[in-house]
C-alpha positions as protocol buffer text, in pm:
chain_id: "A"
residue {
  index: 1
  type: UNK
  ca { x: -29 y: -27 z: 13 }
}
residue {
  index: 2
  type: UNK
  ca { x: 255 y: 296 z: 96 }
}
residue {
  index: 3
  type: UNK
  ca { x: 452 y: 182 z: -242 }
}
residue {
  index: 4
  type: UNK
  ca { x: 159 y: 246 z: -448 }
}
residue {
  index: 5
  type: UNK
  ca { x: 93 y: 575 z: -217 }
}
residue {
  index: 6
  type: UNK
  ca { x: 476 y: 654 z: -288 }
}
residue {
  index: 7
  type: UNK
  ca { x: 415 y: 651 z: -659 }
}
residue {
  index: 8
  type: UNK
  ca { x: 99 y: 792 z: -683 }
}
residue {
  index: 9
  type: UNK
  ca { x: 298 y: 1076 z: -478 }
}
residue {
  index: 10
  type: UNK
  ca { x: 606 y: 1153 z: -685 }
}
residue {
  index: 11
  type: UNK
  ca { x: 387 y: 1130 z: -1004 }
}
residue {
  index: 12
  type: UNK
  ca { x: 213 y: 1471 z: -921 }
}
residue {
  index: 13
  type: UNK
  ca { x: 525 y: 1600 z: -926 }
}
residue {
  index: 14
  type: UNK
  ca { x: 604 y: 1459 z: -1277 }
}
residue {
  index: 15
  type: UNK
  ca { x: 500 y: 1791 z: -1449 }
}
residue {
  index: 16
  type: UNK
  ca { x: 800 y: 2008 z: -1293 }
}
residue {
  index: 17
  type: UNK
  ca { x: 1036 y: 1739 z: -1472 }
}
residue {
  index: 18
  type: UNK
  ca { x: 1086 y: 1890 z: -1801 }
}
residue {
  index: 19
  type: UNK
  ca { x: 1448 y: 1892 z: -1853 }
}
residue {
  index: 20
  type: UNK
  ca { x: 1506 y: 1479 z: -1703 }
}
residue {
  index: 21
  type: UNK
  ca { x: 1785 y: 1291 z: -1864 }
}
residue {
  index: 22
  type: UNK
  ca { x: 1620 y: 932 z: -1790 }
}
residue {
  index: 23
  type: UNK
  ca { x: 1310 y: 829 z: -1944 }
}
residue {
  index: 24
  type: UNK
  ca { x: 1109 y: 523 z: -1939 }
}
residue {
  index: 25
  type: UNK
  ca { x: 862 y: 427 z: -2180 }
}
residue {
  index: 26
  type: UNK
  ca { x: 600 y: 171 z: -2139 }
}
residue {
  index: 27
  type: UNK
  ca { x: 296 y: 1 z: -2296 }
}
residue {
  index: 28
  type: UNK
  ca { x: 69 y: -239 z: -2279 }
}
residue {
  index: 29
  type: UNK
  ca { x: -185 y: -358 z: -2559 }
}
residue {
  index: 30
  type: UNK
  ca { x: -410 y: -570 z: -2330 }
}
residue {
  index: 31
  type: UNK
  ca { x: -639 y: -522 z: -2099 }
}
residue {
  index: 32
  type: UNK
  ca { x: -494 y: -640 z: -1737 }
}
residue {
  index: 33
  type: UNK
  ca { x: -713 y: -661 z: -1402 }
}
residue {
  index: 34
  type: UNK
  ca { x: -601 y: -607 z: -1055 }
}
residue {
  index: 35
  type: UNK
  ca { x: -829 y: -770 z: -836 }
}
residue {
  index: 36
  type: UNK
  ca { x: -781 y: -496 z: -505 }
}
residue {
  index: 37
  type: UNK
  ca { x: -990 y: -544 z: -128 }
}
residue {
  index: 38
  type: UNK
  ca { x: -908 y: -177 z: -51 }
}
residue {
  index: 39
  type: UNK
  ca { x: -1169 y: 56 z: -169 }
}
residue {
  index: 40
  type: UNK
  ca { x: -878 y: 360 z: -122 }
}
residue {
  index: 41
  type: UNK
  ca { x: -602 y: 146 z: -218 }
}
residue {
  index: 42
  type: UNK
  ca { x: -805 y: 89 z: -622 }
}
residue {
  index: 43
  type: UNK
  ca { x: -884 y: 441 z: -626 }
}
residue {
  index: 44
  type: UNK
  ca { x: -547 y: 558 z: -545 }
}
residue {
  index: 45
  type: UNK
  ca { x: -379 y: 287 z: -820 }
}
residue {
  index: 46
  type: UNK
  ca { x: -715 y: 428 z: -1096 }
}
residue {
  index: 47
  type: UNK
  ca { x: -539 y: 760 z: -1058 }
}
residue {
  index: 48
  type: UNK
  ca { x: -240 y: 661 z: -1153 }
}
residue {
  index: 49
  type: UNK
  ca { x: -326 y: 453 z: -1439 }
}
residue {
  index: 50
  type: UNK
  ca { x: -527 y: 770 z: -1553 }
}
residue {
  index: 51
  type: UNK
  ca { x: -238 y: 974 z: -1531 }
}
residue {
  index: 52
  type: UNK
  ca { x: -29 y: 738 z: -1693 }
}
residue {
  index: 53
  type: UNK
  ca { x: -257 y: 758 z: -1952 }
}
residue {
  index: 54
  type: UNK
  ca { x: -411 y: 424 z: -1943 }
}
residue {
  index: 55
  type: UNK
  ca { x: -769 y: 324 z: -2025 }
}
residue {
  index: 56
  type: UNK
  ca { x: -896 y: 230 z: -1705 }
}
residue {
  index: 57
  type: UNK
  ca { x: -1193 y: 37 z: -1572 }
}
residue {
  index: 58
  type: UNK
  ca { x: -1373 y: -40 z: -1264 }
}
residue {
  index: 59
  type: UNK
  ca { x: -1604 y: -268 z: -1138 }
}
residue {
  index: 60
  type: UNK
  ca { x: -1685 y: -351 z: -784 }
}
residue {
  index: 61
  type: UNK
  ca { x: -1813 y: -683 z: -699 }
}
residue {
  index: 62
  type: UNK
  ca { x: -1840 y: -954 z: -451 }
}
residue {
  index: 63
  type: UNK
  ca { x: -1610 y: -775 z: -185 }
}
residue {
  index: 64
  type: UNK
  ca { x: -1364 y: -646 z: -413 }
}
residue {
  index: 65
  type: UNK
  ca { x: -1293 y: -382 z: -689 }
}
residue {
  index: 66
  type: UNK
  ca { x: -1183 y: -525 z: -1041 }
}
residue {
  index: 67
  type: UNK
  ca { x: -947 y: -213 z: -1170 }
}
residue {
  index: 68
  type: UNK
  ca { x: -955 y: -341 z: -1560 }
}
residue {
  index: 69
  type: UNK
  ca { x: -668 y: -144 z: -1745 }
}
residue {
  index: 70
  type: UNK
  ca { x: -485 y: -125 z: -2110 }
}
residue {
  index: 71
  type: UNK
  ca { x: -269 y: 153 z: -2257 }
}
residue {
  index: 72
  type: UNK
  ca { x: -232 y: 43 z: -2608 }
}
residue {
  index: 73
  type: UNK
  ca { x: -36 y: 333 z: -2722 }
}
residue {
  index: 74
  type: UNK
  ca { x: 342 y: 392 z: -2640 }
}
residue {
  index: 75
  type: UNK
  ca { x: 389 y: 682 z: -2378 }
}
residue {
  index: 76
  type: UNK
  ca { x: 701 y: 764 z: -2151 }
}
residue {
  index: 77
  type: UNK
  ca { x: 767 y: 936 z: -1801 }
}
residue {
  index: 78
  type: UNK
  ca { x: 1098 y: 1213 z: -1786 }
}
residue {
  index: 79
  type: UNK
  ca { x: 1265 y: 1136 z: -1441 }
}
residue {
  index: 80
  type: UNK
  ca { x: 1541 y: 1287 z: -1271 }
}
residue {
  index: 81
  type: UNK
  ca { x: 1707 y: 1013 z: -1128 }
}
residue {
  index: 82
  type: UNK
  ca { x: 1817 y: 627 z: -1243 }
}
residue {
  index: 83
  type: UNK
  ca { x: 1727 y: 538 z: -923 }
}
residue {
  index: 84
  type: UNK
  ca { x: 1345 y: 740 z: -991 }
}
residue {
  index: 85
  type: UNK
  ca { x: 1335 y: 612 z: -1319 }
}
residue {
  index: 86
  type: UNK
  ca { x: 1406 y: 188 z: -1219 }
}
residue {
  index: 87
  type: UNK
  ca { x: 1154 y: 253 z: -931 }
}
residue {
  index: 88
  type: UNK
  ca { x: 908 y: 312 z: -1242 }
}
residue {
  index: 89
  type: UNK
  ca { x: 971 y: 81 z: -1435 }
}
residue {
  index: 90
  type: UNK
  ca { x: 942 y: -189 z: -1167 }
}
residue {
  index: 91
  type: UNK
  ca { x: 589 y: -104 z: -1066 }
}
residue {
  index: 92
  type: UNK
  ca { x: 482 y: -78 z: -1421 }
}
residue {
  index: 93
  type: UNK
  ca { x: 637 y: -429 z: -1468 }
}
residue {
  index: 94
  type: UNK
  ca { x: 488 y: -561 z: -1155 }
}
residue {
  index: 95
  type: UNK
  ca { x: 166 y: -407 z: -1365 }
}
residue {
  index: 96
  type: UNK
  ca { x: 219 y: -595 z: -1686 }
}
residue {
  index: 97
  type: UNK
  ca { x: 348 y: -316 z: -1895 }
}
residue {
  index: 98
  type: UNK
  ca { x: 648 y: -322 z: -2131 }
}
residue {
  index: 99
  type: UNK
  ca { x: 942 y: -170 z: -2055 }
}
residue {
  index: 100
  type: UNK
  ca { x: 1168 y: 38 z: -2192 }
}
residue {
  index: 101
  type: UNK
  ca { x: 1464 y: 275 z: -1991 }
}
residue {
  index: 102
  type: UNK
  ca { x: 1638 y: 519 z: -2194 }
}
residue {
  index: 103
  type: UNK
  ca { x: 1922 y: 764 z: -2097 }
}
């Protein structure tokens, strides 16, 4: 949970980083879904995926929330540090995205 909130908080700072040297490109052509039992966590993940430019569907049933998402076109994050780029790349891979990390 903390990790998700950390990435969501960090994501709000991204527009201020225009001259970053680290770039993480990402794409997810097929729909993926996360089954989440915590509504606050589902909202945080949904907001982060939306900010990343993903298509998103959210459904609540049987005591959990399905967050379904995809990102058929390539997008990129411009990041300030190599460490930050690796953290985002790991998060994106955890959620099923194809990634490319450029310096």
